N, C-alpha and C positions, 0 to 999 in steps of 0.2 A: 504494500499499499503506499501511499505518497510519504507518510511519515518514517518509512522503513527504505527507502531507495537509496539512501547515502552511499552505500558500500556499492551498488550499481553505478552510480553516478561516477563514483571515484574511478572505476574501470572504464567505463564506456565514452565518458566524458573528460576524464582525466582530471576532474576537479571536484569538489564537494562543498556544502555549505558549512562554515565554520568560523573559527576565529585565529587559526594560525599557530597552534601551539603543538610543540613536540613534547608529548607526555611520557612519563615514567615513574618508576616507583622507586624511592629511596628511603630506606630504613623504615619500609611498610607505610610510607606516606606518598599520596599522590603528588608527585612535582613536576613543575615545569623543566623539561631539560633544556629547552632554548625556544623563544618565539621566532616565527618565521619573518624575514625581512617584508616590511611594508605591508604587514597583516593587521588586523583589528586589533591584536593582543599587543603586537608592538608599539603600536601608534599610540595606545592606551597608557603603557608604562609598564607592562607584565615584563618581568625579567628571569632570567636563569635562576633556579633556586628556589622560586616562590613555591610555597607549599599550598595546594587548593584544599581548602577545609571543607567548603559547601559549593554546590552548583546548585542555583535557584534555592537555596535554603535546605537542600538535602545533603547530609553528611557523607563525605565520601570514603569516611573511615571503613565501611563495609562493603565498597564498591570494587568490583574488578576493573582493570584498566580498560578493558571494552567497554563496561558499563558507563564508565565516567566518559568516555570519547563519545558514545550514543547520546549521554545527556548534553555534551557540550555543542556537538554538530546539530544542524538544523537548517531552514529553509533561509536564504540570503534576505536580508533585511530584518529578521527577528532578533530580540535580544535574549541574551543569557548573562546571569550574574555570578561571577566567580569571587568567592569569600577568599582571600589570601592571607596567609601568615608569612611574614616576611622577617628574614634575620635582622634582630636588632630592633624590631617594633613589637611591641607588647599586644597592641590590638588588630584584630582583623581588619583588613583593607578590602572594601568592596569595589569590583571592578564591572560596570555594567558595558558588555560588549556587544557590538551589533555584528551579527554574522554576515560573511560574505562568501563570495566564490574563492576557495582557496585551490589553487594549482598544485596538484601533487608531484613531487619529485621522486622518480622512480630508481634513477642512480643516485644512492645515497653518497657514495664517494667514488672518485677516481683518482689515481695517481700513480707514482713511480716509487717501487720499493728497491731494497739493494739489490746489485747485480742485474740492473738493465731489466727488471720485472715489474710489469706493469700490473696494477690492482684495479677491478671494477666491482663494486657493490651494488647488486641489483634486487631490489626490495618487493617488486610486484610487476606483473604485466598489465599495463593499462594502455591507454590510447598514447601516452607520452613516452612509453619504453622504447620504441623504435628509435626516434629522433634522439633520445638521450643517449641510448647505445652508440649511436653512430657519432656524435660529439665525442664521446668518451674514447671510443676507438680511434678517432683522428688524433685526439690529443695525446694518446700513448704512442702512435707512430711517430708523431713529431717529436716525441721524448726518445726516439729509437729503441721502444721496448723490443726485446727478442722474444720473450716470454711473456704470457698475460695469464692472470688468475681472476676466473669470473667466479664471484661469490654469491651462491643461490642459496646459502642457508637461512631457514625461516622464511623463504619466500614462498606463499601460498598459492602462486600462480595468478591466473587472471584471463586475459584475452587469448585465445589462440591464434588470432591473426597477429598478435605482437611477437608471440613466439616464432612465428614463420619469418615475420620481417626480420629478427635477429639472426634466425639461421641463415637467411639469406646473405647476411653480411660475412658470413664465415666459412660456409661449405660451398665447394665448387659448384657451378652452374650444370643443372643435369641431376644433383644429388637426390636420393630419396629421403625426405624428411620424416613423413609419416602418413599412415593411411587412418580413415574413419569409417565405421562401419555401425549401421542403425537398422531399424525397421523399414523405413521408408527409403526408397532408392535415392532421393537427394542427398541422404546422410552418409552414402558411400562414396568416399571420396580418396583421392590419391594426391599426396602433396609432393612437389618438386622444386628444388631451387631454380629460380629462373634468372639471377642474376649474377654476374662475375662478383666473387667475392671482394670484400675491402681488404681483408687480412692476406698478408703474404703466406704462402702455405709453410715456409720455413718458421713461421713464429708459431712456437708450441704454446699448447693450451691447456690449463687445467682448471677444472670445475670443482668447487666446493659444495657439497649437500650435506644436509643432516635429516632427522625425522620429520623436520618442519617445512621441507622441501616439496611442494606439491604440484601436481596439474601441469601449468605450462613449464614449470621449472624442471620436471621430469622429462616432459617432450624434449625441451633444449638440451639437457644432459644426455638423455638416451640418444638423440639423433646424432649429437657430436661423437658420442662414445663409439656408437655402432658404424658411423662412417669413417672411423680411426682418425678422427681429427682433435680429439682432446681425452685426457685422463680424467678420471673422476674419483675424487678423493672425500672421505669423511665417514658418513655414517648410512645406513639404508633410509631410504627416502619415504615418505609418507604412503604413496600408492592409490593416486587418484587417476584412474584411467578413463575417466568418463567426460563427453564433451556436452556442455549447456547451450542453450540458445535464450536469448530474451527476447519476449514478444510484447508489445502493448496491447492491453486487453481494450475492447471497444466501451465507448462512452466512458472514457477516463476513469474506468473501473481499476486501474492498477496496472503492473506490470508483472509478467510471468516469467520465471527462470525456470526451464524445463530441460531436463536431462534427455537428448536425443541421439547420442551414438557413445560408442567407445573409441578409444584412439589406440594405434598399434604403432610400435616403433619399426624401422625399415626392416628388421628381421621378422616381422610378424608378431613380435612380443608385446602383450599387453600386462601392463605394471600394477594392475588393481590388486591391492592388498587382500590376500587370503589367508584363511585360517592356518596355523602351524602344521595342524595334522594333514592339511591338503598339500602340503609342498612335497 
């Protein structure tokens, strides 16, 4: 429904309605890690280290990080009040923030490590992932990176098209990326890279994954591994081998996210998690 669409908007539009705060939990307290540049929170004076005690009068002590984020997000133009405890101030400070469209940043970090190793941290696969990855790769190439680490740990996935766009940047033209199979004929598709890669084939790639790497993360890691283009390091991934489509319901009744197919890696392998006794 309309008030539950923020997660879909984040992926499909590359933005969400919010105040522009990177949240975290420090010493069991909901804490501002950093306000985003030119965001409602930054403009009103919220700073790193601020502890959010209340959201619209609701205590955050018993809230999970996800619950807190849901309370803070909302439609553009609406207000949310954050009651903040700031170091050195005994009283709570109330910030009334007007929500705005916040553009998500999928590439959380890119830079050079020792030994000409480039590093890219990709946190999700939204509409912004392709352009941000393209820019990150160009930056590392300009720094003469000879090896690149792509960190997909705790990346829950997102848009299939964004995963394909990123694979197109890395794999040779004509490489098999994945296939999808469903009950309807239109769900049965074969995906092949259509462009010459950005990265020179001599540049070695390592992919970091863990149990929080799912869906599009597993597509990218699996396709690169099975095409012999990257080494996979870390832990067993989440195991989400299904594809969803988003459809608008008639008469503004809401949006439907529906599972329509399973995806298969180039070898024909589906990585959906199965019970241990079935292995």
